[in-house]
C-alpha positions in Angstrom: 0.0 0.0 0.0 1.3 3.4 -1.0 1.8 6.4 1.2 -1.3 8.4 1.9 -1.2 11.8 -0.1 -4.4 13.4 1.1 -7.8 13.4 -0.6 -8.2 11.6 -3.8 -9.7 13.5 -6.8 -12.9 11.5 -6.2 -13.1 12.5 -2.6 -12.5 16.1 -3.5 -15.3 16.0 -6.0 -17.7 14.5 -3.6 -16.8 17.0 -0.8 -17.3 20.0 -3.3 -20.7 18.5 -4.4 -21.8 18.3 -0.8 -20.5 21.8 0.1 -22.2 23.3 -2.8 -25.5 22.6 -1.0 -24.5 24.6 2.0 -24.1 28.1 3.1 -21.6 29.4 5.7 -22.4 31.7 8.5 -19.6 32.9 10.9 -20.5 34.2 14.3 -18.4 36.0 16.8 -18.8 35.5 20.5 -17.0 37.1 23.5 -13.9 35.2 24.7 -14.8 32.3 27.0 -18.4 32.0 25.6 -17.3 29.6 22.8 -16.5 26.9 25.4 -20.0 27.4 27.1 -21.5 26.7 23.7 -19.3 23.7 23.0 -20.1 22.3 26.5 -23.8 22.7 26.0 -23.6 20.9 22.7 -21.4 18.1 24.1 -23.8 17.6 27.1 -26.5 16.9 24.5 -24.3 14.6 22.4 -24.4 17.2 19.5 -21.8 19.0 17.4 -21.7 22.8 17.8 -23.2 23.2 14.4 -26.1 20.8 15.1 -26.7 22.4 18.5 -26.9 25.9 17.0 -29.2 24.7 14.2 -31.5 23.0 16.7 -31.6 26.0 18.9 -32.4 28.3 15.9 -35.2 26.0 14.8 -36.7 26.0 18.3 -36.6 29.8 18.5 -37.7 30.5 15.0 -40.4 27.6 14.9 -39.0 26.5 11.4 -37.2 23.5 10.1 -33.7 24.3 8.8 -33.0 20.8 7.8 -32.4 19.9 4.2 -33.4 16.4 3.2 -29.8 15.8 1.9 -28.5 15.8 5.5 
């Protein structure tokens, strides 16, 4: 077996196809607050991304899920 040289071209294409369906939102929080969010997500067995999405869904009373997830 050869040395691993990173993503294959097929993996790159698959990642790009997936990412084309998504949008990016950056948020800034005061120092120390990021860990509070990470801990809250972890306590619920969620990623930070999933935790934020679920919290927004609850507050906005809408579904932010895409069927491709």
